Phi, psi and omega in degrees: 000134172260179186300317186293316181303313177298314182297321179289326179288327174294316173296323178299312182295319175302319175297313174301312183300313181301309179301315177294326177289324169300321174294325177295319184295329186287320192269349173277152182265322176251134171258106178229181188303308187294316179297327177289319179294321175291323180293320180296322178289313179298326178291328180289312182294323180291324177288321174299319180292321176290328172298311189293319179293317180289329176291325178302317188285314184274346178077014188241000000 
């Protein structure tokens, strides 16, 4: 991986993470520290899965 590829992969993961974290915050009723931590972790796993699925489909 070169620098540009790494930057694009990081940007993609951050984009997915941000979108999924915002979606999590929309769906929960109370916002406390534990909910934020669980949401951030779930969004991270979802972002990794979304990137892996996209790479599997496009072959890149």
